[in-house]
C-alpha positions in Angstrom: 20.6 17.8 12.5 19.6 14.4 11.1 22.4 12.7 9.1 21.9 12.6 5.4 21.7 8.8 5.1 19.0 8.7 7.8 17.0 11.4 6.0 17.2 9.5 2.8 16.1 6.3 4.5 13.2 7.9 6.2 12.1 9.5 2.9 12.3 6.1 1.1 10.4 4.2 3.8 7.8 6.9 4.0 7.0 7.4 0.3 3.7 6.0 -0.8 2.4 5.6 -4.3 -0.5 8.0 -3.4 2.1 10.7 -2.5 3.5 10.8 -6.1 2.0 13.6 -8.2 0.6 12.5 -11.6 3.2 14.5 -13.5 6.0 12.8 -11.6 4.4 9.4 -12.2 4.2 10.1 -15.9 7.9 11.1 -16.0 8.8 8.0 -14.1 6.9 5.8 -16.6 8.8 7.5 -19.4 12.1 6.7 -17.7 11.2 3.1 -17.1 9.9 2.7 -20.7 13.2 4.1 -22.0 15.1 1.7 -19.9 13.0 -1.3 -21.0 13.7 -0.3 -24.6 17.4 0.0 -24.1 17.6 -3.3 -22.3 15.8 -5.0 -25.1 18.0 -3.3 -27.7 21.2 -4.1 -25.8 20.3 -7.7 -25.0 22.3 -9.2 -27.9 25.3 -6.9 -27.6 28.6 -8.6 -27.0 29.2 -7.0 -23.6 25.7 -8.2 -22.4 26.5 -11.7 -23.6 29.8 -11.8 -21.7 28.2 -10.5 -18.5 25.3 -13.0 -19.0 27.6 -15.9 -19.4 29.3 -15.1 -16.1 26.2 -14.3 -14.1 23.5 -16.7 -15.3 23.3 -19.8 -13.2 23.0 -18.2 -9.8 19.9 -19.5 -8.2 17.0 -17.1 -8.0 13.7 -16.0 -9.4 14.5 -12.7 -11.2 14.0 -12.5 -15.0 16.9 -11.8 -17.3 16.3 -9.7 -20.4 12.5 -10.4 -20.4 13.2 -14.0 -21.4 12.7 -17.4 -19.8 16.0 -17.3 -17.9 15.9 -16.7 -14.2 18.7 -16.1 -11.7 19.6 -14.3 -8.5 18.3 -10.7 -8.4 21.9 -9.4 -8.2 22.8 -11.2 -11.4 19.6 -10.2 -13.2 20.2 -6.6 -12.2 23.8 -6.7 -13.5 22.8 -8.2 -16.8 19.9 -5.9 -17.4 21.9 -2.8 -16.4 24.7 -3.9 -18.7 22.2 -4.2 -21.6 20.7 -0.9 -20.8 24.0 0.8 -21.0 25.6 -1.1 -23.8 24.5 1.2 -26.7 24.4 4.4 -24.7 20.9 5.2 -25.8 19.7 5.3 -22.2 18.1 8.5 -20.7 20.2 11.2 -19.2 19.5 13.4 -16.2 21.3 14.8 -13.2 24.6 14.3 -15.0 24.1 10.6 -15.4 21.9 7.8 -16.6 19.4 7.4 -13.7 17.0 4.8 -15.3 19.7 2.4 -16.3 21.1 2.5 -12.7 17.8 2.5 -10.9 15.4 0.3 -12.9 17.3 -2.9 -13.3 17.8 -3.6 -9.6 14.3 -2.4 -8.8 12.9 -4.8 -11.5 15.0 -7.7 -10.3 14.2 -7.4 -6.7 10.5 -6.7 -7.5 10.4 -9.7 -9.7 12.1 -11.9 -7.1 9.6 -11.0 -4.4 6.6 -10.6 -6.6 5.9 -6.9 -6.0 3.3 -4.8 -7.8 3.9 -2.3 -10.6 2.8 0.5 -8.2 5.6 -0.5 -5.8 8.1 -0.6 -8.6 7.1 2.9 -9.7 7.3 4.1 -6.1 10.7 2.6 -5.7 11.9 4.3 -8.9 10.6 7.7 -7.8 12.2 7.2 -4.4 15.5 6.3 -6.0 15.4 9.1 -8.4 14.7 11.6 -5.6 17.6 10.3 -3.5 19.9 10.4 -6.6 18.8 14.1 -7.2 
């Protein structure tokens, strides 16, 4: 029997955009859109400002809160995830808030390495499937 972590890793590495059914892609776009909206809505919340003041300044090329500020992917993911959770309007599923957990690090790493939207969507679907 293959260990669970190895199964998950093999699934993630093997998933291709072309493998994603249209219905799943549409649902993923909805989750990502929801997360973008909650990040923008939570960008000015006090908790987001506190986290931003601590994390901005780390060298990197990931965008923070869709502004001009750039920092390390880890910091951008933390700030954007904080904003997405700050007002608790983020999506729910699988007894949690998958988009607010999945999308900010995918966006930050994708931004830092210059990946495509198709790759970001594929990573989101892979993450959601592993979460499930």
